[in-house]
C-alpha positions in Angstrom: -35.1 23.0 -26.9 -37.2 25.8 -25.7 -34.8 27.8 -23.4 -31.2 28.0 -22.1 -30.3 29.3 -19.0 -26.7 29.9 -17.4 -26.5 30.1 -13.6 -23.9 29.8 -11.2 -24.6 26.0 -10.8 -24.1 25.7 -14.6 -26.0 25.7 -17.5 -29.5 24.7 -17.8 -31.6 23.9 -21.0 -35.8 23.8 -21.2 -36.9 20.8 -23.6 -40.7 19.2 -24.7 -41.4 17.0 -27.1 -43.6 18.3 -29.3 -45.0 15.0 -31.1 -48.7 14.3 -30.7 -48.4 10.9 -29.9 -46.1 8.1 -28.2 -45.4 4.1 -28.6 -46.4 2.6 -26.0 -43.1 0.7 -24.2 -44.7 -2.5 -24.2 -47.0 -3.2 -26.9 -45.6 -0.6 -29.5 -48.9 0.4 -30.2 -49.4 4.2 -30.8 -51.5 6.6 -28.2 -51.8 10.5 -28.4 -54.0 10.2 -24.9 -52.3 12.1 -22.5 -52.3 11.3 -18.9 -50.1 13.3 -16.7 -47.1 15.3 -16.7 -44.0 15.4 -14.5 -40.2 17.2 -15.4 -36.9 15.2 -16.0 -33.4 16.6 -15.2 -30.9 14.9 -17.4 -27.3 15.5 -16.8 -25.3 15.8 -19.9 -21.6 16.1 -20.9 -20.1 19.6 -19.7 -19.3 22.5 -22.1 -16.3 23.8 -21.2 -16.0 22.4 -17.9 -19.7 23.5 -17.0 -22.0 21.4 -15.9 -25.0 20.9 -18.2 -28.6 19.9 -17.0 -31.2 19.1 -19.6 -35.2 19.9 -18.0 -37.2 17.8 -20.1 -41.5 18.1 -19.7 -42.5 14.4 -20.1 -45.8 13.2 -21.0 -47.6 10.1 -19.7 -49.9 8.3 -21.7 -52.8 5.9 -21.6 -52.4 2.7 -23.6 -55.5 1.9 -25.4 -54.5 -1.6 -26.1 -56.8 -3.4 -23.8 -54.7 -6.7 -23.9 -51.6 -4.4 -22.5 -50.2 -4.7 -19.1 -48.8 -1.6 -19.1 -52.0 0.8 -18.0 -49.7 3.8 -18.7 -46.7 4.9 -20.0 -44.0 7.3 -20.2 -43.0 8.9 -23.6 -38.9 8.3 -24.1 -36.9 10.3 -26.9 -34.3 8.4 -29.0 -30.8 9.4 -28.4 -31.6 11.4 -25.3 -33.6 9.2 -22.6 -34.0 5.5 -21.3 -36.5 4.7 -18.4 -35.2 5.5 -15.3 -32.0 7.2 -16.3 -30.7 10.2 -15.4 -27.9 10.7 -17.7 -28.2 11.5 -21.5 -26.4 8.6 -23.8 -23.6 10.6 -24.0 -23.3 11.5 -20.0 -23.2 7.6 -19.5 -20.6 6.7 -22.3 -18.4 9.5 -19.9 -18.6 8.5 -17.0 -18.6 4.8 -17.8 -15.3 5.3 -19.2 -13.7 7.3 -16.3 -15.4 4.3 -14.1 -13.6 1.5 -16.5 -10.2 3.4 -16.2 -10.2 4.9 -12.1 -13.8 3.5 -10.6 -14.3 4.3 -7.1 -13.1 7.4 -5.5 -10.4 8.2 -8.1 -12.8 8.6 -10.6 -15.4 10.9 -8.8 -12.5 13.2 -8.3 -11.9 12.8 -12.4 -15.4 13.4 -13.2 -15.8 16.5 -10.8 -12.7 17.9 -12.2 -14.1 17.6 -15.8 -17.6 19.3 -14.6 -19.4 16.0 -14.8 -19.9 15.3 -11.0 -21.0 11.5 -9.9 -20.5 9.8 -6.6 -18.0 7.0 -6.0 -20.9 4.5 -5.9 -22.4 5.3 -9.5 -19.3 4.7 -10.8 -19.4 1.1 -9.3 -22.7 0.9 -10.4 -22.1 1.7 -14.1 -18.7 -0.2 -14.0 -21.0 -3.2 -12.5 -23.1 -3.2 -15.3 -20.6 -4.0 -17.5 -21.5 -7.9 -18.9 -18.6 -10.3 -17.7 -16.2 -11.4 -20.6 -16.3 -15.5 -21.0 -13.2 -16.8 -19.3 -12.4 -18.3 -22.9 -9.0 -20.7 -22.8 -6.5 -19.6 -20.4 -3.5 -21.2 -21.4 -0.8 -19.3 -18.9 -2.5 -18.8 -15.4 -1.4 -16.6 -13.2 -2.5 -17.5 -8.8 -2.2 -15.0 -6.2 -3.9 -14.2 -2.9 -5.2 -10.7 -1.7 -6.6 -9.2 1.7 -10.5 -9.0 1.8 -9.7 -8.0 5.1 -6.0 -7.5 5.6 -5.1 -10.0 9.1 -8.7 -11.6 8.5 -10.1 -12.8 5.5 -8.2 -13.5 1.9 -9.0 -14.6 -1.3 -7.3 -16.1 -4.5 -7.4 -14.3 -7.7 -6.9 -15.8 -11.0 -5.3 -14.1 -13.6 -5.1 -14.9 -17.5 -1.4 -13.4 -17.8 -1.6 -13.6 -21.7 -4.7 -11.4 -22.1 -3.7 -9.3 -18.5 -7.0 -9.8 -17.4 -8.9 -11.4 -14.2 -10.7 -14.6 -14.9 -11.9 -15.5 -11.5 -12.0 -15.1 -7.8 -11.6 -18.3 -5.2 -12.6 -18.2 -1.8 -9.6 -18.5 0.6 -6.2 -19.4 -0.4 -6.6 -23.5 0.3 -5.5 -26.1 -2.3 -9.0 -27.3 -3.2 -10.9 -24.6 -4.3 -7.6 -24.1 -7.1 -7.8 -27.6 -7.8 -11.4 -27.5 -8.7 -11.2 -24.5 -11.2 -8.4 -26.4 -12.8 -9.9 -29.6 -13.4 -12.4 -27.5 -15.3 -10.3 -25.9 -17.0 -7.6 -28.7 -18.6 -6.1 -26.5 -21.0 -3.8 -24.6 -18.7 -0.3 -24.9 -19.9 1.7 -22.9 -17.1 1.2 -21.8 -13.9 2.3 -18.5 -12.7 1.8 -19.1 -8.9 2.8 -17.3 -5.6 4.7 -19.8 -3.9 2.9 -21.0 -1.3 2.3 -24.5 -0.3 -1.4 -24.7 -0.8 -1.3 -23.5 -4.8 1.7 -25.8 -5.1 -0.4 -28.6 -4.1 -3.8 -27.4 -5.8 -1.8 -26.8 -9.1 -0.2 -30.3 -8.7 -3.8 -32.0 -8.1 -5.7 -30.1 -10.7 -3.4 -30.0 -13.6 -0.4 -32.1 -13.1 0.0 -31.3 -16.8 1.0 -27.8 -16.3 4.3 -26.5 -15.6 4.4 -24.2 -12.3 6.7 -21.4 -12.1 7.3 -18.8 -9.7 6.8 -14.7 -10.6 9.5 -12.7 -10.6 7.8 -10.1 -8.2 7.7 -13.1 -5.9 11.1 -14.3 -6.7 12.3 -10.6 -6.2 10.4 -10.2 -2.9 11.7 -12.6 -1.2 15.6 -12.2 -2.4 14.5 -8.4 -0.6 13.7 -10.1 2.5 16.8 -12.1 2.4 18.9 -9.4 1.9 17.1 -7.6 4.5 17.9 -10.5 7.0 21.4 -10.8 6.1 22.2 -6.9 6.8 20.2 -7.0 10.2 21.9 -10.4 11.3 25.4 -8.1 10.5 24.5 -4.4 11.1 27.0 -4.8 14.4 30.0 -5.0 11.8 28.2 -2.3 9.6 28.3 0.2 12.6 31.7 -0.4 13.0 32.8 0.5 9.2 31.7 3.7 9.8 34.0 6.1 12.4 32.5 7.1 16.1 33.5 8.7 19.2 34.4 6.8 21.8 31.5 5.8 23.9 31.5 7.2 27.5 32.4 5.3 30.5 28.6 4.5 31.6 27.7 3.5 27.8 30.3 0.9 28.1 29.1 -0.3 31.7 28.4 -4.4 31.6 24.6 -4.7 30.6 24.3 -8.6 31.3 23.9 -9.1 27.6 26.8 -10.2 25.7 25.3 -8.8 22.2 27.7 -6.6 20.5 24.9 -4.8 19.4 23.4 -4.1 22.8 26.7 -3.0 23.9 27.0 -0.4 21.1 26.4 3.4 22.1 23.0 3.2 20.0 21.3 1.5 22.9 21.9 4.2 25.3 20.1 7.3 26.0 22.4 10.7 26.4 22.9 9.9 30.0 24.5 6.5 29.2 21.5 4.6 30.5 19.7 1.8 28.3 17.3 3.0 26.6 13.6 1.9 27.9 12.6 0.5 24.1 16.0 -1.5 24.3 14.4 -2.5 27.7 11.1 -3.5 26.3 12.2 -5.1 23.3 14.4 -7.2 24.8 11.9 -8.4 27.3 9.1 -9.1 25.2 11.6 -11.1 22.7 12.4 -13.1 26.1 8.8 -13.8 27.1 7.8 -14.6 23.3 10.2 -17.1 22.7 10.0 -18.8 26.1 6.3 -19.4 25.6 7.0 -20.6 21.8 9.2 -23.1 23.4 6.5 -24.1 26.0 4.6 -25.0 22.4 1.9 -22.0 22.8 0.7 -20.8 19.7 0.3 -17.3 18.7 -3.0 -16.4 19.8 -2.2 -17.6 23.0 1.0 -15.6 23.1 -1.7 -12.8 22.3 -3.6 -13.4 25.1 -1.0 -13.7 27.6 1.0 -11.0 27.0 -1.6 -8.6 25.7 0.0 -7.8 22.9 -0.8 -6.9 19.2 -0.9 -9.9 16.7 1.4 -8.2 14.5 3.8 -7.6 17.2 3.6 -11.4 17.9 4.4 -12.0 14.7 7.3 -9.3 14.5 8.9 -11.4 17.5 8.5 -14.9 17.1 10.6 -15.3 13.7 13.2 -13.6 14.7 16.5 -15.7 15.7 18.4 -13.2 18.1 17.4 -9.8 20.0 20.0 -7.8 17.3 17.4 -8.5 14.4 14.7 -6.8 16.9 17.2 -3.9 18.4 18.7 -2.7 14.8 15.2 -0.9 14.1 14.6 -0.2 18.0 18.2 1.8 18.4 18.4 3.0 14.3 16.2 6.0 15.2 17.0 9.7 14.5 16.5 12.8 16.7 15.9 16.4 16.4 19.7 16.9 17.2 21.2 14.4 14.6 21.8 17.1 11.8 23.5 19.6 15.0 25.8 17.2 16.3 28.9 17.8 13.6 28.8 21.7 14.9 28.5 20.9 18.3 31.8 18.6 18.3 33.5 21.1 16.4 32.2 24.3 18.7 33.1 21.6 22.0 36.4 21.0 20.5 37.6 24.3 19.8 36.9 24.9 23.5 33.5 26.3 23.6 31.9 24.5 26.6 28.9 26.9 27.4 25.7 24.9 26.5 23.4 28.0 26.4 25.8 29.5 23.7 25.9 26.2 21.7 22.2 26.2 22.2 21.7 29.7 20.9 24.1 28.8 17.9 22.0 25.8 16.8 19.0 27.4 17.4 20.2 30.1 14.8 20.9 27.3 12.3 17.3 25.9 12.5 17.4 23.6 15.6 13.7 24.0 17.3 14.8 22.1 20.6 15.2 23.1 24.4 18.6 23.8 26.0 18.0 21.0 28.1 18.2 18.6 25.1 21.8 20.1 24.1 22.6 19.7 27.9 22.0 16.4 28.0 23.9 15.5 25.3 26.8 17.5 26.2 27.2 15.6 29.6 28.8 12.7 27.7 31.6 15.0 26.0 34.6 15.5 27.9 37.2 18.4 26.7 39.1 15.6 25.6 36.6 14.7 23.0 37.7 13.6 19.3 38.3 16.1 16.8 36.6 13.8 13.9 32.7 14.4 13.9 31.2 10.8 13.7 29.4 9.9 10.6 26.0 8.3 11.2 25.9 4.5 9.9 23.0 4.3 7.3 19.7 2.7 7.9 19.3 -1.0 7.4 16.7 -0.3 4.5 19.4 2.0 2.9 22.0 -0.7 2.8 19.0 -3.3 1.1 18.3 -0.7 -1.2 22.0 -0.3 -2.7 22.5 -3.6 -2.6 19.3 -4.5 -4.6 20.0 -1.5 -7.0 22.2 -2.3 -10.2 25.6 -0.6 -9.6 25.0 2.0 -12.7 22.1 3.4 -11.0 23.8 4.2 -7.7 24.7 7.5 -7.3 28.6 8.0 -6.5 28.0 8.4 -2.6 25.9 5.5 -2.2 28.3 3.8 -4.2 31.4 4.9 -2.1 29.0 4.3 1.2 28.1 0.4 0.1 32.0 0.2 -0.9 33.1 1.3 2.8 30.4 -1.4 4.0 32.1 -4.3 1.9 35.4 -3.7 3.0 34.5 -3.6 7.0 32.0 -6.5 6.9 32.1 -8.6 3.7 29.6 -11.1 5.1 26.8 -8.5 4.8 26.6 -8.6 1.3 27.1 -12.2 0.4 24.6 -13.1 -2.1 21.6 -15.5 0.5 21.7 -19.2 0.6 19.1 -20.8 -1.2 16.8 -21.6 2.1 17.0 -18.3 2.7 14.1 -17.4 0.0 12.6 -20.5 0.4 8.5 -20.3 -0.1 7.1 -18.8 2.8 
């Protein structure tokens, strides 16, 4: 090392090799005939979080062996350089460890924080440079699908569950590739798989000797979906379990739909009219179900109704409009937090909209006076003195049901107890068909 400089960009060390000759990288014969010189910049491990760069003056020698295919060669410093490398071995080892742990963008952020900046693509190249471990004997195999491009293309990942490492990736999520892989690995004894029918068929064809089990994650996921469906189907009585103020006359006007959820106040706006979101949801549900009964495919429905694929997939499996309206009507507004105050002041005799707007603005309300005026139209001087308690969202009820009772807070336990008392069917265990394979 001839010189060390400190600048705003970091620490730079200037060095050169003092040996008179160097061995050829091909034939290993020694040469002292210099062909030229050039400067190499090697990133080294950071010092106290400061980036370190070594500028090494490298000589290029002519190979004196006439039989050697190399005409010239660059000298290498053992333990410091390697052909075409931009990092020292210490720096390369550090970045390789980061790449193995975090890879991509997360690893790049950590490398910058440690004073060893590296792009995400650099870390991925280092990761790909590691030799793949042989698959070896797999006794317990995990099978699941993952999206290469969500909604477009998928693949199947195979995991050795005993060693906790992936062993292979198969194209698609069909039975044939899985069966072919299992035929080449007759040592598989247990297959812990996704509950898809294609995987069941592939496992039975390729490894009839193996025991097929469903992994805990998919079982818990299917139970959660069954509970969510149950809560959505009984959400009307869940809402009824909470005390609500009497609905205005406009809210109880016939709508042409006998569904108790549609007739509830949650489907109406503050002026007593049916929400546009509810009307649109009902119309789309009717059109999708009619086309399904006619035998149309989901792609055909998307084209005819000009709807997104995810929207049609959400409407197609619904058994009734209530399942869809639960999410449509159960939305919060900026006025929700201030309704108890408005009801209290209204029942105390304060019917001045401007005054009420000033009061809740002082409490943090950011809406206009028109929002308060539209909400107060449905209130009368004989409004009930009891402030309505908003019903919990369906996903909150699902979380309470699926949480260990010992881990629930006192407030959540009381809410779940109230729901069970008002609607026992909403918390009954789902049937076996409700958690059938997808």
